[in-house]
N, C-alpha and C positions, 0 to 999 in steps of 0.2 A: 504494500500500500504506500503510495507516494504521499509525502507531507504536503501541506498546503504551500502554495507559491504566491508571492506578491513582489512588487517592485522593491520593497525594502530588503527582502531576502536576496534578490539578485544583485542589487547594488552593494549590499554588505559583503556578499561572497567575493566580488571583484576587488575589494579593498586589499591592498598589499600584495596582490598576485603578480607573478611573472608569467607572461604569456608569449609564446612563440607563434607567429602567424605567417603562413606561406600564402602567396597569391594576394598580397595586400594592395598591389597596383591594379587589380581587377575590380570589377563593379561591386561584387559582394564584399570583397576584402576591405574596400574603402568604407563601406557602410558600417562594417563591424568595428573597424578602428575608431571611426568618429563616434560611434554610439558609446563605446566603452569609455573613451576620454570624456564625453559629455556627461554621462550619468555617474561616473566614478573617477573623479580627478585624482583620487588617492590610490589608484592602481599603481603597483610598484613600477613595472616597466613592461612595454610591449616591444618585443624583438621582431622586426620585420625582415624576413629573409628575401632578398631580391637579387636578381642576376646583375652583377657589376664586376668590374676588374679589380676594384679596391674599395676601401672604406669611404673615402671622400666621394667616389662615384656613386656608391650605394646611397649615401646621405643625400646627394644631389638628386638622384632619381626619386627617392621617397618624397623629397621636398616638392619637386615638380609634378609628379604623377599622383601623389596622395594628398599631402598636406596643403598643397597649393590650389586644390580644386574648390569650386563653389560650395561643395558639400560641407566644408569646414567653416562656413560663414558664421554660424551661431557661436562657435568656439572663439573665432577671431573677435567677434563683437564683445563677448564676455570678458576676454582677457586683455583686449586692447594692445597696448605696447608690450605687455608681458606675455603675449601669445608665443613668440619664438622661444622664450625662456622656458615656458611651460612645456612646449613640445620637446625641447632639448632635454628636459629632465625625464620625460616619460617615454619617448620613442628612441629606440636604438636600431639603426639601419645596419643590417649584416650583409656583406658581400658574399654571396654563396650561391648554391644551385642544388635543388633537390634531386637532380638527375645524377649527381656525383656522389661518390662515397664520402661519408662524414659530412654530407650536405655542402661539400665544397669549402668547409671551414678548416682552419688549422687546429692542431691538437689542443693547445692551451685554451683557445676560444670555446671549442666544443666541450672540454672538460668543465670550464667555468659555467657554461650554460646548463650543463647537465646537473650541476650542484643545486641550482636555484629554480629550475623550471617547474611551474605548477600545472600549466595547461598548454597543450599544443593544438592548434587549429590548422588543418590542412585544407586550403581552398585552391591552391595552385593546380591548374589543369590547362591542357590545350583543348578548347571546345570546338575546334574546327571539325566539321563533319567529314571533310575531305583532306585531312592532314596526312603528311608522310607517316608511314607506319612506324618507322624507327623513332620519329619524334613523339608520336602518341604513346608508344611503349615506354620511352624514357621518362616522360612527364607523368603520365596517368598510372603507370604500373611500377616502374623502378623508383619513382619518387616516393611512392607509398612504402616500398621496402626500406629505403634509406631513412625515412622518418620513423618507421617502426624500430629500426635498429638504434636510432638515437633515443627514442622514447624509453627503451629498455635500460638505458644508462642513467635515466633521470630518477634519482632516489626518492624524491618527494612528489613525483608526478601524480596528479589527481584525475587527469582527463586527457584523452586523445580524441579529438573530434575530426572526423573526415567528411568533407562535403562531396557527395557523389551526385547522381542525377536519377530522377524517378524512372527514366527510360532505360535503365540497365536491364529491366525485365523484358525488353523486346517489344514487339508489336502486338501483343496479346489483346484480344477484344474483350477480355474478361475483367473481373475485379482483381486488381494486382495487390497482393498482400505485402505487408511490411515485414518481410522475412529476409534473413541473410542469404546471400547466394552461396550455394554449395561449391567448394573447390572442385574443378574438373567438369562441372556441369555445363552442357552446351544447350542451346535452344533447339538444336536439331536432334531428333531422335536417333540414337545409336552412334552419336559422335562425341568423342571425349575431348575436352579442352585441356591441353597441356601447356601451361604458361612458359615453362623452360623450352619446350619445343618451338613455341612461337618466337622466343628470343633468339634461338639458334637459327631459325628460318630467316629472320630478318637480317641477322649478322652475315649469313651466307649470301643472301641477296645483295647486300651492300658490297661484299667482296667481288661478286660476279660483275656488278655494275662498274666497279673501279677497274677491273681487268679489261672489260669491254671498252671503257672510256666513252668518248662521244660527248654530245651536247649535255651540259649540266641540267638544263631545263627538262630534257627528256628523262634523265636519271631521276629527277625529282618527281616527275609525273609517274614513272614506273613504281616508285615507293608509295605514292598515293594510291595507285591502282592496286598494289599488293595489299594495302590496309583494307580497302573496300572489299577485295576478293576474300580475304581471310575472315572479315566480319560476317560476310554473307554465307561463307562456308559453314560458320557456326550458328547462323540464324539471326544475327544482329544486322541492322540496316546500314550502319556506317562505323567507321573506325573509332569515332568518339565514344559512343555508347558501349562499343565492344571493349575498348581498353579501360573504360571506367568500371565495367563489370569485372574485368580481370583485377583491377586495383582493389575492389572490394573483396574478391576471393583471396588475394594475397594477404590483405590485412587480417582476414579471418584465420589464415594459416599461421601468421607470424606473431600475433598479439600475445599469445600465451594465455594463462588462466587468471592472472591477477592484474591485468591492465584494463582500467575502465575505458571502454571505447563506445562512442556514439557515431553512427553513420546517418548523416542528414541527406535525404534525397529530395531536393526541390524539383518541381516541374519547370515550366518556362518562367524564368524570373523576369518580372517587369519593373517599371519605374517605382521609385519611392512613393508610397501612398500618403504617409502622414508626416514623419519627421526624419531628418531635419529640413529637407527641401522637397516638398511635394513635386513629383514629376521628374526629379533628377534621374538621369539614366546615362549609362556609358555603353557604347557599342550597340549593334543592331540585333534585337531578338528576332527569332523566326517570324513572329506575328507582325513585326514592325515593317516588314517588306511591303505589306498591304498598305500601311499608312503612308510610307515614303513614296511608293509608286503612285498612290492616289494624289498626294500633295504635289508631286512633280509632273503629274499627268504623263509619266513615262511608261506606264503599262496600261493596256486597255482590257486585259483579261487576267484572270488569276486562277490558279489551280487550288480548288478547295470547295467543300460543301458547306454552305452557310448554316446547315443544321447540325454540323459536327461540333462537339464540345471541344473547346481549346482549353487545356488545363494550364492555368497560369497563376502566379502568386507574386505580389509585390515584394521587392527586395528587402525593405525594412521589416516586413513580417517574417521573412525567412531568418533574418538576423535575430529578431525577438525570440523565435523558436529555438535557435541555436543557443542563446544565452540561458533560456529557461531549462533546456535539456542539459546544458553544461553544469548548472547548479544542482539539478535533481540527481544526476548520476555521479558527480564528483563526491557528493556527500552520502551516496548510497552504499550499503554493504554488499549489494549484488554486483558482481564483476563481469557478467556476461555482456557481449556486444548487443547493443540495442539499435534498431533501425527505425527512423522516423521519416515519413513521407510528407514533406511540406507541399501540399497540393490542394486543389479546390474542386476537382470533378465529382467527388462524392457528396460533399457538404453543401456546395454552392456552385453548381455547374454553370458555365457561360459558353455560348456558341459563337462561332465566327460571325454569325448574323448580327449579334449585338455589337460586336466591334465595328462591323461595316456600317451599321445604322448610326452608331455614335460618331463615326468619322464623317458620314454624310451630313449629320446635324452640325458638327463643328465647322465644316467648311462652308455650309450655307450661312451660318451666323458670323463666321470670320473668313470671308472670301479672300482668296489669294489675288494679288495685284501684280501685273507686269511692270516692267521698268518704266513704261510709258503711261502708267496710271490706270490702264484698262483692267477691269475685273476678269479673271480667268474663270470661265463658266465650268460648273461641275458637270461631270458626265458619269453615267452609270457604267460599271464594269461588268464584263462578261465572266461568269464563274462556270467552271467545269467540275462536275461532281465525280469524275473518274479520270484516271490517268489515260486510258485508251481514248476517251473523248477528246482530251486535251491534245494528245499526239495527232489524232486525225485532223483537228482544227489547225495545228501547226503545219501539217503537211499541205493542206489545201490553201491556207492563207499565206504561208511563207516558203515552204519547201518547193512547191511547184513553180511559183514565180522565180525563185532562186535558180532552179534548173533552167528555166527559160533564159534568164540573164546569163547563165553559164554558156548556153549554146550561142547566144548573141555575141558574147565575148570572144568565143572561138572564131566565129565567122568574121568578126571585125578585128581580128589579129590582136586581141588583148586590150582593146580600147577601154573596156570596163573592168580591167584587172583590179584596181583599187576598190571600186565599189563592190564588186563580187566578193573579194576576199573579206571586206569589212562585214558585209551582210552574212556571209558564210560563217565567220567567226562568231558573230552574235547569235546566230541560230544554234550553233553547236553548244555555245555557252548556256543558252536557255534550256536546251534539252538535257544538258549535264545537270543543271540545277534540279530539273524535274526528277532525274534519276536518283540524286542524292537526297533531296529534301521532300520528294513526293510522299514517301511513307508517313511523314509527320503530318502532312496536310489532311490525311484520312485516318489518323490514329483514333481508334474507337475504344481504347481501354479506359478503365476507371480505376483510379488509385485509392485504395483503402488507406485511411489515416487513423485507424483505431488507436494505435499507440500514441499518436500526437494528440488525439482527442482526449485520451486519458490524462495526458499531461495538462492539456488546456483546462480540464475540469478541476484541476487543483489551483488554478489561477484565481485569486481574489480580486476581481475588477471593481474595486470600491472607491478608487480615487483617480484623479487625472494622471497622477504618477504611475499608477498601475496600467492605465490605458497606453502609456508609452511602450509597454511590452506586449501589446495585443498581437496575437497571431491566429485569430479565429477567422477563417475565410467566410463564415456566415455573416460577418459584420461588413462585408464589402458589397456596396451597391455598384455592380459592374458597369451599368450604363453611365452612372454619374462619374465613376472613377475613370473610365475611358474618355468620356467627354471633357471633364474638367481638369484631369490630372495627367493621365498617360499620353494621350494624343498631343496636348500642348507641350509635354515634356520631350517627346520624340522630335517634334518640330523645332524646339529650341536647342536641344543638346545633341541631336544626331543629324537632323536634316538641315544643316546650317547653310 
């Protein structure tokens, strides 16, 4: 039975803690760092592991990519001229790399960290669906191994939190449980997943590519295709979710019996809903392609079924869930790994149709204007409810005219070379995106969040301070959130 949870308990827990965070330069990492500093200025220190050649470079990177962002505006206002001093006392930038042994740190630094570390939060990941297989394995799998090895050296460690993704369970159309992945399990019947064999395979492939030589761009493409091929061989749709699944499996194998581990699986993470800056976002989420394309009028059609539920959750709510879980399991006597799915499809589902209608409403009330002052008219987009239908449309609307242009180009001795090559490249790019991202557009699974609901039930939402740690998806009015917060945020921070 979990003890009751409230803001005072979470804030009190963070006091005096030493916390190592990987992935702090990413979207979720920034939100976590800012939140801890804002709610508990007496945290001992946060160590941010970033890729850099030396300590000054690491410090500069943290300053530019983390502390210097608009997200830290409330803290800047609070501390005024003392802001830099406060940050200097609480934030330590570490030049390292989770893909390397000992996290890329020297022995004295590693030993000193191990003596004092209370909590480790691993957010670092490559989230590219079409990443090089070697890169995905290094970050999403080997990075977990190296952090686990370090965690075992930390004598007073209370928690290792690993941020994964809800989509590690594949493209199931059923209710997906909050269960750890079994090592060696594949999504394809009769296929065994051997992580060591995958590592050997990619090492051999890299050697072969080096021996063959040739265009570096072609070698890079070959490694990307290998990742896609291996993911689909085992039943996952892309190398990102495949390697994140392997990372979870490896964590389960290496953690031992006495290391408190929490695996947080968010679905599609969207912009900040409440604090510190509503609408703040970094990078393009999969659902934001629709918003950006509509805003720029650069796409007239979209692959997706407006009746399909899109499982998304605001970034600040994910961080709130992480902090509550951190406290609950750091102080628990139970040491088994716990999985939480920070998702919305079960408790408060929202469809692509709601997003599309919210976008239409936003652009009607806030019309876009050309440089000459003329209003850009809104136009309805064409949606395709299946990949075959979309492919047929692309063939009729683009592929056939492209072939006609190709014939004309040959007859006219290459007069249209540049035009043909440009259109051909764009067509191939769109069809590639359909291949890689298409499965997500029609994902019909529903994520169970019973474990997280059980944690939520312990939250005493009795004060505005407690509300700062809200992670209940039922509290989200999706139409209002998309219209007033998320869409304006995407337009301001992404679609510049």
